[in-house]
C-alpha positions as CSV (number, residue, x, y, z in Angstrom):
1,M,58.4,30.6,149.0
2,S,57.8,30.1,145.5
3,N,54.4,31.1,143.9
4,D,55.8,29.2,140.4
5,V,53.6,26.1,140.9
6,R,54.2,23.2,138.3
7,I,53.6,19.8,136.9
8,L,56.4,18.0,135.9
9,V,56.5,14.5,134.4
10,L,60.2,12.8,135.0
11,Q,61.6,10.2,133.9
12,R,60.1,6.7,134.4
13,G,56.9,7.8,134.6
14,W,56.5,9.9,137.5
15,V,54.6,13.0,137.7
16,V,55.2,15.5,140.6
17,V,53.8,19.1,140.8
18,G,54.2,21.5,143.3
19,R,56.6,25.1,144.2
20,Y,59.2,25.3,141.4
21,T,62.8,26.1,142.3
22,T,66.3,25.3,140.6
23,D,68.9,24.6,142.7
24,G,71.6,24.5,140.2
25,D,70.9,21.5,138.1
26,E,67.9,20.5,140.4
27,C,64.6,21.4,139.5
28,V,63.1,22.2,143.1
29,L,59.9,21.1,144.0
30,T,58.0,21.9,147.8
31,D,55.0,20.9,148.8
32,A,54.9,18.6,146.4
33,S,52.7,15.3,146.0
34,V,52.7,12.8,143.4
35,I,49.9,12.3,141.2
36,R,49.1,8.9,141.3
37,R,45.3,9.3,139.2
38,W,44.9,12.6,136.9
39,G,41.4,12.0,137.6
40,T,40.6,14.2,133.9
41,T,39.2,13.8,130.5
42,K,41.4,16.3,128.7
43,G,44.7,15.0,130.2
44,L,47.2,17.1,132.6
45,G,46.5,19.8,130.9
46,E,43.3,19.9,132.5
47,I,44.7,20.5,136.1
48,A,47.9,22.7,135.4
49,A,44.9,25.0,134.6
50,N,42.3,24.5,136.9
51,G,44.0,22.4,139.7
52,P,43.2,19.4,140.9
53,T,39.4,17.7,140.4
54,K,37.4,15.3,142.6
55,D,39.0,12.3,141.0
56,T,42.1,14.1,141.6
57,V,44.5,11.6,143.5
58,L,48.0,13.6,144.9
59,D,50.2,11.4,147.5
60,K,51.9,14.5,149.2
61,C,55.4,13.7,149.5
62,G,57.5,16.8,150.9
63,E,60.2,17.8,148.1
64,V,61.0,16.8,144.8
65,R,64.8,17.3,144.1
66,A,65.2,16.4,140.3
67,H,68.3,16.5,137.9
68,K,67.2,18.9,134.9
69,L,67.9,16.1,132.3
70,S,65.7,14.2,134.0
71,V,62.2,16.5,133.3
72,V,60.4,15.4,130.6
73,L,58.3,17.8,130.5
74,Q,57.2,20.7,132.5
75,L,53.6,22.5,133.0
76,K,53.4,25.6,134.3
77,C,50.2,25.5,136.6
78,N,47.6,28.2,137.4
79,A,48.7,28.6,141.0
80,E,45.7,30.0,142.8
81,R,44.2,26.7,141.6
82,W,46.9,25.0,143.4
83,S,46.8,27.0,146.8
84,A,44.3,24.3,148.7
C-alpha cells in the first residue's frame, strides 16, 4: 500500500484525497475520499500539511481513477497527519 498521500484537484471541481499511485496514464487513489468541505482558513495547503480539521468533511469513496490529463493540481500531503 502506498504511503504517498495526495490531494488531487480534478476537472469539473472534484477534490479528492487518498493514497497515490499510477497505472499507465491513470492517477489512482486508494482509501480515497471526496473533500466536500475543506474546513480551513488557509486553503487546501493547510490540510495537506496538517491533515483534516474538525470542520473538514470527507466522503469515503474507495478507489478513484483519473486520467493524468484530468488532474489540474496535486498537493503532496503529510501522510502521518492523514493516517487516521
